Backbone bond lengths (Angstrom), bond angles and torsions (degrees), N, CA, C in turn:
res aa  C-N    CA-C-N  psi(-1)  N-CA   C-N-CA  omega(-1)  CA-C   N-CA-C  phi
1 T - - - 1.424 - - 1.563 108.14 -
2 R 1.365 114.36 140.42 1.446 114.35 179.73 1.601 108.39 -81.55
3 A 1.294 111.18 148.55 1.482 118.01 174.40 1.574 109.24 -65.77
4 P 1.270 119.51 136.85 1.404 120.06 176.16 1.468 112.74 -58.89
5 I 1.393 113.94 137.50 1.452 120.50 174.63 1.406 113.36 -76.07
6 P 1.415 120.94 120.73 1.360 118.76 178.33 1.531 112.36 -61.04
7 T 1.246 113.77 143.09 1.453 123.39 175.77 1.510 111.57 -94.08
8 M 1.318 119.28 139.48 1.456 122.23 178.85 1.500 112.37 -82.65
9 V 1.317 114.72 124.26 1.476 120.90 179.44 1.474 106.49 -87.01
10 R 1.313 114.30 124.52 1.452 119.23 176.78 1.473 116.73 -81.77
11 P 1.305 121.02 120.15 1.530 122.49 -170.48 1.506 105.93 -71.28
12 S 1.321 108.77 156.15 1.504 115.43 171.13 1.480 109.72 -63.49
13 A 1.382 112.51 165.66 1.507 119.39 178.29 1.537 111.96 -68.55
14 A 1.361 114.81 -37.84 1.458 118.02 178.09 1.538 112.62 -65.27
15 A 1.298 114.95 -43.01 1.491 117.86 177.76 1.498 111.53 -65.74
16 A 1.264 115.02 -37.68 1.459 117.79 -178.90 1.526 110.33 -65.69
17 R 1.326 115.62 -44.09 1.364 121.17 -177.82 1.601 109.62 -65.28
18 T 1.227 115.09 -41.26 1.469 122.89 179.83 1.595 106.18 -60.14
19 A 1.240 115.58 -53.08 1.534 120.77 -178.49 1.479 108.99 -57.82
20 C 1.421 119.64 -50.76 1.358 119.00 179.80 1.588 116.15 -60.11
21 A 1.357 112.35 -34.53 1.443 115.61 179.50 1.519 111.31 -68.92
22 C 1.294 114.88 -40.51 1.517 117.79 174.71 1.437 117.22 -59.13
23 A 1.376 111.34 -42.27 1.488 119.00 -178.34 1.540 107.18 -65.58
24 A 1.382 114.77 -47.85 1.488 115.95 -176.60 1.484 112.75 -66.37
25 V 1.309 118.43 -35.74 1.548 121.65 177.88 1.537 109.09 -64.04
26 A 1.380 114.73 -43.14 1.513 116.72 -173.20 1.595 103.57 -69.76
27 L 1.300 120.61 -35.67 1.475 117.05 -177.54 1.540 110.01 -71.83
28 L 1.289 116.67 -42.19 1.488 119.90 177.81 1.475 113.15 -68.16
29 S 1.353 116.57 -34.44 1.534 117.35 -179.97 1.546 105.64 -68.06
30 A 1.319 121.89 -42.09 1.376 123.87 -179.31 1.536 113.53 -61.81
31 G 1.390 117.13 -32.26 1.434 119.83 -175.64 1.492 111.84 -88.91
32 S 1.234 122.32 -32.89 1.448 127.20 -169.48 1.537 115.09 -113.51
33 G 1.295 119.30 -8.75 1.437 122.40 177.73 1.488 112.88 83.10
34 V 1.320 121.05 6.59 1.472 123.34 175.39 1.505 107.92 -77.28
35 A 1.365 115.92 135.83 1.449 117.54 -170.30 1.492 107.68 -135.35
36 F 1.293 116.15 174.36 1.402 124.15 173.99 1.446 113.98 -85.15
37 Q 1.303 121.95 155.82 1.456 122.51 175.17 1.453 105.68 -87.52
38 G 1.325 113.02 126.39 1.501 124.87 176.90 1.485 107.66 70.74
39 A 1.411 117.62 -139.93 1.462 122.37 -173.82 1.457 110.36 -76.67
40 A 1.357 116.39 171.06 1.432 121.33 -178.34 1.595 105.84 -62.29
41 P 1.325 115.90 138.56 1.517 120.13 -177.13 1.575 108.99 -70.44
42 R 1.344 114.12 145.90 1.381 122.73 174.85 1.553 109.23 -128.96
43 G 1.293 111.29 157.91 1.453 115.68 176.17 1.463 110.71 102.60
44 S 1.320 112.41 -149.10 1.484 120.83 -168.06 1.546 109.13 -83.93
45 L 1.288 113.25 176.66 1.318 117.75 179.25 1.529 115.84 -66.30
46 R 1.379 117.15 -27.67 1.388 121.33 176.68 1.574 111.35 -64.34
47 N 1.330 117.96 -38.17 1.416 120.13 170.79 1.585 116.00 -56.45
48 H 1.415 111.20 -41.09 1.461 115.61 172.33 1.464 115.93 -56.29
49 Q 1.328 112.42 -45.65 1.484 116.63 178.65 1.522 115.24 -64.20
50 R 1.333 113.27 -36.58 1.440 113.52 -175.88 1.524 110.97 -74.87
51 R 1.297 119.93 -31.70 1.434 125.18 -174.37 1.587 117.49 -93.29
52 F 1.294 110.14 -16.80 1.510 117.73 -175.59 1.503 111.15 -79.47
53 V 1.303 119.86 134.77 1.445 123.49 178.98 1.522 103.21 -119.21
54 A 1.371 115.62 117.80 1.407 119.36 -178.58 1.497 113.60 -158.78
55 A 1.229 118.50 166.19 1.542 123.51 177.83 1.556 105.02 -71.98
56 P 1.428 113.39 163.82 1.482 116.37 -178.51 1.495 114.05 -58.35
57 E 1.355 119.63 -35.09 1.458 121.21 -178.90 1.637 108.25 -69.28
58 L 1.230 119.71 -24.87 1.539 117.64 173.89 1.513 110.13 -84.93
59 A 1.334 116.34 -34.31 1.513 115.86 175.32 1.446 115.71 -60.44
60 S 1.372 119.10 -27.26 1.362 119.91 173.29 1.550 117.45 -62.88
61 V 1.389 116.11 -25.23 1.402 118.46 172.24 1.515 116.95 -57.71
62 V 1.399 108.79 -37.82 1.481 120.74 -174.79 1.529 111.50 -87.19
63 T 1.257 110.41 -50.92 1.477 115.71 -169.35 1.584 115.97 -97.65
64 G 1.323 116.51 -15.91 1.449 117.51 -179.80 1.412 111.46 90.11
65 P 1.371 117.63 -177.88 1.421 119.47 -176.97 1.481 116.72 -66.08
66 R 1.299 117.88 -29.87 1.449 123.99 175.50 1.561 110.51 -61.32
67 G 1.404 112.49 -51.71 1.403 116.44 178.52 1.586 112.38 -64.55
68 L 1.256 117.61 -28.68 1.446 121.90 -178.52 1.526 106.43 -67.64
69 R 1.382 116.76 -47.30 1.452 119.68 176.51 1.522 115.52 -56.17
70 R 1.348 111.49 -42.81 1.418 118.79 179.87 1.500 113.33 -62.61
71 S 1.371 114.22 -44.21 1.542 123.35 -177.26 1.523 104.18 -66.53
72 T 1.300 122.62 -44.81 1.445 127.10 -179.45 1.545 110.29 -56.75
73 A 1.334 112.37 -48.38 1.513 117.59 -176.85 1.554 110.43 -66.09
74 Q 1.286 112.98 -38.24 1.517 116.34 174.87 1.498 114.70 -60.80
75 A 1.341 111.25 -46.40 1.454 118.71 179.41 1.566 111.65 -60.93
76 T 1.335 115.40 -43.77 1.456 117.30 179.21 1.469 114.83 -65.95
77 A 1.413 114.99 -37.68 1.484 115.80 175.67 1.553 110.19 -64.73
78 A 1.324 117.52 -40.70 1.436 117.48 179.34 1.479 114.64 -61.87
79 E 1.368 116.69 -40.61 1.466 122.83 175.00 1.493 111.04 -61.78
80 G 1.329 118.44 -42.42 1.378 121.13 177.28 1.603 115.03 -62.64
81 S 1.335 111.68 -40.71 1.507 119.56 178.24 1.581 108.11 -61.42
82 S 1.364 113.71 -47.96 1.456 116.37 -176.91 1.562 109.46 -62.81
83 A 1.268 117.09 -41.10 1.425 122.12 -175.65 1.601 105.45 -65.40
84 G 1.344 120.17 -39.02 1.375 120.77 179.91 1.574 113.84 -68.01
85 E 1.281 115.04 -36.25 1.506 119.65 172.86 1.504 114.70 -69.10
86 A 1.352 115.32 -32.63 1.424 115.00 -179.44 1.492 113.00 -80.33
87 N 1.406 117.31 -24.15 1.442 122.52 179.52 1.516 110.36 -130.11
88 P 1.378 110.23 75.35 1.539 110.64 -177.17 1.591 108.81 -70.99
89 P 1.261 113.11 161.21 1.509 116.90 -178.47 1.524 110.75 -64.88
90 K 1.336 121.31 142.77 1.378 126.45 -179.71 1.522 110.08 -75.68
91 A 1.318 117.18 149.58 1.381 124.95 -179.62 1.621 106.50 -82.86
92 G 1.395 107.91 154.40 1.493 114.25 176.20 1.477 110.69 -72.41
93 P 1.305 115.95 177.00 1.573 120.51 -176.41 1.590 109.08 -57.53
94 L 1.286 116.32 -51.62 1.497 116.57 -176.31 1.469 115.22 -62.84
95 R 1.350 111.57 -39.54 1.460 115.36 -179.20 1.518 110.14 -69.67
96 A 1.344 114.00 -38.74 1.561 116.21 175.45 1.523 111.26 -62.84
97 F 1.385 116.53 -40.83 1.446 115.37 179.20 1.554 111.73 -66.40
98 W 1.323 119.21 -37.51 1.472 119.76 172.86 1.472 113.58 -58.59
99 K 1.340 118.62 -45.12 1.470 121.15 178.32 1.523 109.28 -64.59
100 F 1.296 116.20 -35.23 1.493 119.26 -177.84 1.559 109.89 -62.71
101 L 1.290 114.21 -31.85 1.507 119.32 -179.13 1.513 111.84 -76.01
102 R 1.357 116.58 -10.24 1.500 118.35 -178.02 1.508 113.62 56.37
103 P 1.429 116.58 73.56 1.452 122.19 -173.51 1.533 118.77 -44.02
104 H 1.271 116.39 -32.75 1.536 118.68 -175.52 1.567 107.58 -70.24
105 T 1.248 117.86 -28.74 1.506 121.97 175.38 1.529 111.81 -69.95
106 I 1.408 111.87 -39.49 1.495 115.24 179.48 1.504 109.58 -65.16
107 R 1.309 117.54 -38.73 1.461 117.42 178.78 1.585 112.55 -63.58
108 G 1.270 114.91 -36.67 1.516 117.80 172.81 1.470 113.97 -63.89
109 T 1.286 122.42 -41.61 1.379 128.29 176.59 1.556 110.90 -60.25
110 I 1.335 118.36 -44.68 1.536 121.14 -177.70 1.572 106.01 -74.14
111 L 1.292 116.60 -37.39 1.524 111.53 -176.43 1.557 109.91 -71.99
112 G 1.351 115.37 -35.01 1.429 120.22 178.63 1.543 112.23 -62.46
113 S 1.291 113.00 -45.54 1.489 119.85 177.56 1.538 113.74 -62.27
114 S 1.299 114.33 -45.98 1.467 119.05 176.91 1.571 111.61 -65.13
115 A 1.273 118.37 -38.08 1.461 118.56 178.02 1.586 112.03 -67.40
116 M 1.295 114.30 -36.10 1.467 112.70 177.20 1.600 114.32 -69.59
117 V 1.298 115.21 -36.52 1.441 121.15 176.01 1.558 108.81 -63.10
118 S 1.352 114.79 -47.81 1.487 118.00 -177.05 1.514 107.89 -64.59
119 R 1.285 123.90 -29.74 1.459 124.01 -175.74 1.545 105.39 -74.73
120 V 1.251 119.90 -42.18 1.434 125.01 177.05 1.452 110.65 -54.55
121 V 1.403 115.41 -49.60 1.429 120.88 -179.11 1.536 115.98 -61.72
122 M 1.330 112.21 -39.38 1.437 120.87 177.85 1.489 113.64 -65.61
123 E 1.445 116.56 -43.29 1.455 120.76 -176.75 1.581 111.91 -70.73
124 T 1.309 112.09 -39.89 1.452 114.20 -175.80 1.573 111.89 -80.24
125 G 1.352 115.78 -28.62 1.431 121.32 -178.25 1.482 116.78 78.47
126 Q 1.287 112.53 11.58 1.557 117.42 -176.14 1.577 106.21 -110.05
127 A 1.262 109.53 144.54 1.483 117.26 176.69 1.553 108.87 -69.55
128 P 1.348 113.61 141.40 1.517 116.39 -175.25 1.532 107.86 -67.11
129 D 1.294 116.94 152.04 1.455 128.26 176.14 1.571 106.97 -80.09
130 W 1.273 117.56 98.73 1.442 120.50 -173.30 1.614 110.65 -67.18
131 T 1.291 117.73 -13.73 1.483 119.81 171.91 1.499 113.76 -63.28
132 L 1.373 114.17 -21.35 1.466 121.19 -178.67 1.521 112.08 -85.57
133 L 1.374 115.27 -9.03 1.478 116.34 -175.21 1.443 113.09 -55.36
134 P 1.366 127.65 -40.48 1.442 125.43 -176.85 1.558 107.47 -63.29
135 T 1.387 119.15 -41.75 1.386 123.68 177.62 1.532 114.90 -60.44
136 A 1.319 110.47 -43.33 1.493 118.19 175.82 1.614 112.36 -63.26
137 A 1.292 112.60 -38.61 1.491 117.08 177.91 1.601 109.79 -64.94
138 L 1.321 115.94 -42.84 1.417 118.52 175.88 1.538 113.29 -66.09
139 G 1.319 117.57 -33.00 1.389 123.05 173.32 1.535 110.00 -59.14
140 V 1.295 117.81 -50.11 1.507 124.39 179.35 1.643 107.22 -59.92
141 L 1.324 114.13 -41.05 1.372 115.95 179.48 1.523 114.07 -62.85
142 A 1.376 115.57 -33.49 1.500 121.29 179.22 1.549 103.40 -70.82
143 L 1.299 122.51 -41.97 1.404 122.64 -178.17 1.583 109.97 -61.66
144 L 1.370 114.25 -43.52 1.479 120.49 179.96 1.477 107.87 -62.37
145 C 1.380 122.89 -37.03 1.488 124.63 178.59 1.499 108.09 -68.00
146 G 1.329 121.89 -39.23 1.447 123.72 -179.56 1.522 107.60 -66.29
147 N 1.321 117.26 -43.52 1.443 123.07 177.32 1.560 113.81 -59.10
148 G 1.342 114.25 -44.38 1.478 121.98 178.09 1.551 107.93 -62.65
149 Y 1.337 120.40 -39.15 1.453 121.69 178.35 1.471 114.11 -63.65
150 I 1.356 112.59 -45.25 1.514 114.26 -178.67 1.475 115.54 -67.88
151 V 1.364 115.44 -41.02 1.495 115.54 -179.26 1.492 110.15 -75.24
152 G 1.428 115.67 -29.83 1.380 117.99 179.24 1.515 114.28 -63.73
153 I 1.397 115.84 -51.75 1.432 118.93 179.05 1.517 116.31 -61.68
154 N 1.382 114.07 -24.18 1.396 119.67 176.27 1.537 109.95 -72.66
155 Q 1.288 121.86 -34.77 1.469 127.27 175.70 1.481 108.36 -67.73
156 I 1.359 120.09 -37.46 1.439 120.94 -175.60 1.554 107.49 -68.60
157 Y 1.335 121.28 -43.13 1.463 119.92 -173.04 1.508 111.20 -89.26
158 D 1.356 118.35 -12.13 1.458 120.76 178.05 1.625 112.66 -105.44
159 V 1.329 113.20 18.41 1.518 115.44 -172.72 1.502 108.32 -64.60
160 S 1.207 125.12 -35.84 1.461 125.58 179.41 1.437 113.52 -64.01
161 I 1.408 116.79 -30.25 1.457 121.75 179.23 1.537 108.90 -86.13
162 D 1.391 116.63 -37.53 1.508 119.51 -176.62 1.569 106.32 -70.58
163 V 1.232 122.53 -27.01 1.484 121.39 176.31 1.515 111.06 -52.91
164 I 1.333 115.26 -31.67 1.454 122.08 -171.56 1.568 107.05 -100.11
165 N 1.299 118.51 -49.13 1.448 128.98 -172.02 1.602 114.59 -81.97
166 K 1.327 110.78 -42.35 1.462 121.50 -174.93 1.502 113.29 -135.44
167 P 1.303 117.38 63.58 1.445 119.11 -172.06 1.518 113.90 -67.86
168 F 1.416 114.61 -15.10 1.453 121.64 -178.84 1.627 112.45 -73.13
169 L 1.304 115.80 -16.37 1.474 117.76 178.76 1.482 112.27 -67.67
170 P 1.300 121.08 145.25 1.448 123.87 -169.12 1.612 113.64 -61.85
171 V 1.268 113.07 -44.11 1.546 112.66 -179.03 1.565 109.91 -69.17
172 A 1.325 118.89 -36.40 1.396 118.65 178.72 1.485 113.81 -70.62
173 A 1.372 112.99 -34.64 1.529 122.30 176.88 1.537 111.63 -79.89
174 Q 1.331 118.63 1.04 1.532 123.22 -176.53 1.518 112.20 55.47
175 E 1.314 116.76 32.32 1.434 120.89 167.68 1.454 114.39 -82.41
176 L 1.380 114.17 -23.91 1.471 122.18 169.04 1.580 103.71 -129.84
177 S 1.322 111.78 141.40 1.478 119.92 177.16 1.510 107.94 -79.79
178 V 1.393 119.38 161.83 1.404 122.78 173.87 1.551 114.22 -58.50
179 G 1.270 114.84 -36.40 1.483 122.92 177.66 1.472 110.94 -69.07
180 Q 1.273 123.35 -41.07 1.399 123.47 176.84 1.554 111.42 -72.42
181 A 1.275 119.60 -29.42 1.463 121.81 175.29 1.581 109.07 -71.21
182 W 1.247 121.35 -36.91 1.435 124.55 172.61 1.508 112.21 -60.39
183 M 1.315 114.61 -47.99 1.492 119.35 176.03 1.575 113.09 -55.76
184 L 1.273 115.16 -42.50 1.437 119.10 -174.30 1.608 106.94 -72.48
185 I 1.271 120.64 -47.59 1.451 118.68 -176.98 1.503 109.49 -67.90
186 L 1.336 124.38 -37.10 1.414 122.95 178.07 1.525 111.78 -63.37
187 A 1.329 116.05 -41.17 1.488 120.70 173.42 1.497 114.97 -59.74
188 M 1.396 117.48 -44.39 1.368 123.59 176.09 1.450 114.01 -63.58
189 A 1.370 121.57 -41.08 1.391 125.90 177.99 1.530 110.41 -65.88
190 A 1.287 115.51 -44.18 1.496 117.54 -178.17 1.527 109.98 -69.36
191 G 1.283 118.96 -40.86 1.493 122.99 175.82 1.457 113.03 -60.35
192 G 1.317 115.80 -52.57 1.434 117.65 -177.17 1.577 115.30 -64.35
193 T 1.358 115.87 -36.88 1.482 121.15 177.56 1.581 106.20 -66.85
194 F 1.291 121.56 -40.01 1.451 120.57 -177.58 1.494 106.74 -63.34
195 L 1.352 119.27 -53.58 1.463 124.43 178.83 1.492 112.82 -47.99
196 S 1.322 112.53 -46.84 1.515 116.00 -174.38 1.623 111.10 -66.03
197 Y 1.342 113.40 -42.19 1.484 116.12 177.42 1.450 115.14 -70.13
198 K 1.347 117.46 -36.54 1.413 121.49 -173.66 1.521 109.86 -74.51
199 L 1.368 114.81 -44.69 1.508 117.96 -170.76 1.551 111.23 -88.87
200 F 1.312 118.54 -32.17 1.438 118.42 -172.25 1.552 116.17 -123.96
201 G 1.280 118.31 7.67 1.427 122.46 170.57 1.435 115.80 90.48
202 P 1.323 119.97 174.81 1.401 123.94 -168.97 1.536 112.96 -69.84
203 L 1.338 116.77 -33.38 1.496 119.98 174.62 1.518 115.31 -56.01
204 I 1.303 114.90 -51.39 1.455 123.84 -176.88 1.458 108.61 -69.12
205 G 1.375 116.95 -39.60 1.459 125.19 -179.58 1.460 105.70 -62.84
206 S 1.315 119.62 -48.49 1.491 120.51 -179.13 1.492 113.69 -61.46
207 L 1.334 115.11 -41.64 1.491 118.48 177.49 1.523 110.57 -65.06
208 Y 1.363 119.26 -34.06 1.467 121.92 173.70 1.511 110.52 -62.93
209 A 1.326 116.33 -49.09 1.415 117.17 -179.10 1.580 113.20 -60.58
210 F 1.300 114.25 -34.65 1.493 121.30 179.16 1.488 107.49 -65.42
211 G 1.359 121.32 -38.74 1.402 124.63 176.30 1.522 113.44 -60.01
212 L 1.360 112.98 -44.29 1.468 119.05 177.61 1.554 110.28 -61.04
213 F 1.299 115.62 -41.07 1.468 121.55 -179.46 1.544 110.05 -60.64
214 L 1.484 112.40 -47.80 1.540 112.87 175.54 1.515 113.07 -60.24
215 G 1.289 120.53 -38.45 1.423 123.86 174.45 1.522 116.25 -58.17
216 T 1.405 112.21 -34.85 1.459 117.74 177.80 1.479 113.13 -68.87
217 I 1.341 114.30 -52.15 1.471 117.78 -173.58 1.527 108.25 -70.36
218 Y 1.294 119.14 -16.99 1.443 123.02 179.08 1.609 106.61 -63.15
219 S 1.328 115.96 -40.17 1.431 119.43 -168.57 1.540 112.80 -112.07
220 V 1.261 119.17 -24.51 1.545 122.71 -168.16 1.556 108.44 -96.64
221 P 1.389 115.18 131.05 1.394 116.55 172.14 1.518 109.98 -68.38
222 P 1.395 118.64 161.85 1.517 124.77 6.37 1.505 113.76 -82.72
223 L 1.379 118.39 -16.67 1.489 116.15 -175.70 1.503 112.40 -71.32
224 R 1.340 116.28 -57.42 1.521 121.13 169.73 1.568 106.50 49.50
225 L 1.299 116.28 59.44 1.511 123.73 -171.56 1.590 108.31 -65.83
226 K 1.277 123.04 -12.55 1.435 117.01 178.41 1.514 111.19 -67.71
227 K 1.337 120.23 -10.68 1.472 119.90 174.40 1.534 111.92 -72.79
228 S 1.320 117.47 -19.05 1.425 122.34 179.95 1.517 109.88 -100.02
229 A 1.203 119.52 119.89 1.539 125.43 -176.52 1.504 110.00 -59.50
230 V 1.338 118.28 -44.36 1.421 119.14 -176.41 1.572 110.53 -66.56
231 A 1.416 112.57 -50.42 1.454 118.50 -177.37 1.500 113.41 -62.38
232 A 1.393 114.27 -36.04 1.435 115.26 -179.31 1.590 108.58 -71.21
233 A 1.235 115.26 -39.85 1.538 116.98 179.52 1.500 110.15 -61.85
234 L 1.319 119.23 -39.26 1.472 122.50 -177.93 1.616 108.42 -67.65
235 I 1.349 117.32 -44.21 1.368 121.97 -178.35 1.579 111.23 -61.41
236 I 1.292 111.71 -45.07 1.499 116.91 178.12 1.464 112.93 -64.42
237 A 1.221 117.26 -37.03 1.495 122.11 178.40 1.501 110.52 -67.11
238 I 1.307 115.86 -40.05 1.474 119.15 -179.76 1.593 107.21 -69.50
């Protein structure tokens, strides 16, 4: 008697697709260095899709044309998001000027001035002369001009460092050119010095100019005293 001829069992479509996907992935992984995360995947095709890391053209082997379109769309969205983070929109002129003034230092100047006035009122026990309020406001403006000069010249001479450490600053982000920054700080230095001499006399005006000088040697070579911890701390305290 003849031995019975074995009959070929036709695999199901899902099993055939899984086998083809595994074979294709194995071949492509061996040729291009693409690998699975962790151990070799087991189970259904869904597990393969979840654990497999590949480019969109390899994802089409597992997921088919629909999965390829979805993977390509996700990759395009990710690239667009990365490009947006790397190149944020530039601020307008007013916003760039506000950032140039370093708002947190402005708050410190205003709070310090208010605290000094409040202390004088408390110690003397006399109500403030409100007719001097415009003069006091111009004095605060002079202080803000001096503050803007000092932080501005620091940004000009630290631009190569700020590009890496503080890329949001307007000079580093090229929202303001170096020439525009120079024009702003010179205008603020001149305006603040004029107000100090005009409103408060030569003594306060001279002290104001000395403060601008300290802010200059803090940032400008060859002294650039910010390199010295002790000198930098003394200048900031003054």
